[in-house]
C-alpha positions as CSV (number, residue, x, y, z in Angstrom):
1,X,42.8,46.2,51.2
2,X,43.7,49.7,51.4
3,X,46.9,51.0,52.5
4,X,48.4,47.2,51.1
5,X,49.1,48.5,47.9
6,X,52.5,48.9,46.9
7,X,54.1,52.1,45.8
8,X,56.4,53.0,42.9
9,X,60.1,53.4,43.7
10,X,62.0,55.8,42.0
11,X,60.8,56.3,38.4
12,X,62.7,57.5,35.3
13,X,62.1,58.6,31.7
14,X,63.3,60.2,28.8
15,X,61.5,63.7,27.8
16,X,59.3,63.4,24.6
17,X,60.2,65.3,21.7
18,X,56.9,67.5,22.3
19,X,58.2,68.3,26.0
20,X,61.5,69.4,25.0
21,X,59.9,71.9,22.1
22,X,57.6,73.3,24.4
23,X,60.6,73.7,27.2
24,X,62.5,75.4,24.4
25,X,59.6,77.8,23.6
26,X,58.8,78.5,27.4
27,X,62.4,79.3,27.5
28,X,62.9,81.8,24.7
29,X,59.9,83.5,25.8
30,X,62.0,84.2,29.2
31,X,65.6,84.5,27.8
32,X,67.0,81.0,29.3
33,X,69.2,78.6,28.9
34,X,68.0,75.5,27.1
35,X,69.0,73.3,30.3
36,X,67.3,75.8,32.7
37,X,63.8,76.0,30.5
38,X,64.2,72.1,30.5
39,X,64.6,71.9,34.4
40,X,62.2,74.5,35.0
41,X,59.4,72.8,33.1
42,X,60.0,69.7,34.5
43,X,59.7,70.8,37.9
44,X,56.3,72.5,36.8
45,X,55.1,69.6,35.5
46,X,55.9,67.4,38.4
47,X,54.8,69.8,40.9
48,X,51.4,70.1,39.0
49,X,51.2,66.0,39.3
50,X,52.2,66.2,43.1
51,X,49.9,68.9,44.0
52,X,46.6,67.4,42.1
53,X,47.2,63.6,43.7
54,X,49.1,64.5,46.8
55,X,48.6,68.2,47.5
56,X,52.8,68.3,47.4
57,X,54.3,71.9,47.0
58,X,57.3,71.1,46.4
59,X,59.4,68.4,44.4
60,X,63.1,67.2,43.7
61,X,64.3,65.2,40.8
62,X,67.5,64.5,38.9
63,X,67.8,65.4,35.2
64,X,70.5,64.1,33.2
65,X,70.8,65.2,29.8
66,X,66.8,64.6,28.5
67,X,66.3,61.8,31.4
68,X,64.6,62.5,34.5
69,X,64.5,60.6,37.8
70,X,61.8,60.9,40.2
71,X,61.0,59.5,43.5
72,X,57.3,60.1,43.8
73,X,55.4,60.9,47.3
74,X,53.2,57.6,48.4
75,X,50.5,59.1,47.4
76,X,51.7,59.3,43.8
77,X,53.2,56.2,44.2
78,X,50.3,54.3,44.8
79,X,48.1,56.3,42.3
80,X,50.9,55.3,39.5
81,X,50.9,51.7,40.9
82,X,47.0,51.3,40.6
83,X,47.0,53.2,37.3
84,X,49.8,50.5,36.1
85,X,47.5,47.5,37.0
86,X,44.4,48.7,35.2
87,X,46.4,49.8,32.1
88,X,48.9,47.4,32.0
89,X,51.9,50.4,31.7
90,X,54.6,50.7,33.8
91,X,54.6,53.3,36.6
92,X,57.8,55.1,34.6
93,X,55.6,55.0,31.3
94,X,52.6,56.7,33.1
95,X,54.6,59.6,34.8
96,X,56.5,59.9,31.7
97,X,52.5,60.4,29.7
98,X,51.2,62.5,32.6
99,X,54.5,65.0,32.1
100,X,54.1,65.0,28.7
101,X,50.1,66.1,29.4
102,X,51.7,69.2,31.0
103,X,54.5,70.0,28.1
104,X,52.2,73.0,27.2
105,X,51.3,74.5,30.4
106,X,52.2,78.2,31.2
107,X,52.5,78.8,27.3
108,X,50.9,81.8,25.8
109,X,49.5,80.8,22.5
110,X,50.2,83.1,20.0
111,X,47.5,81.6,17.6
């Protein structure tokens, strides 16, 4: 039944080495500190995901070291819960994979 699908609560995951390397590259190009670059790249990735699923134009998250804690919108939570049921992967893992897909977004390729 639509509307009865439980949604994901706050999710947490560690950033991948791929994501951290992309954030470092992005920050170097903008003369940003490493932590500021990681935070900006996380915000970009979460915002892109939220906007695609729910139309959101802002996100809030906690970043401690390399761990993200994020409470998805109801729409994104339901989306991740549905994907979890279909794939057998936990919503946290799915969000991490989606965030990692956006790791290199907005980077200028020099190749």
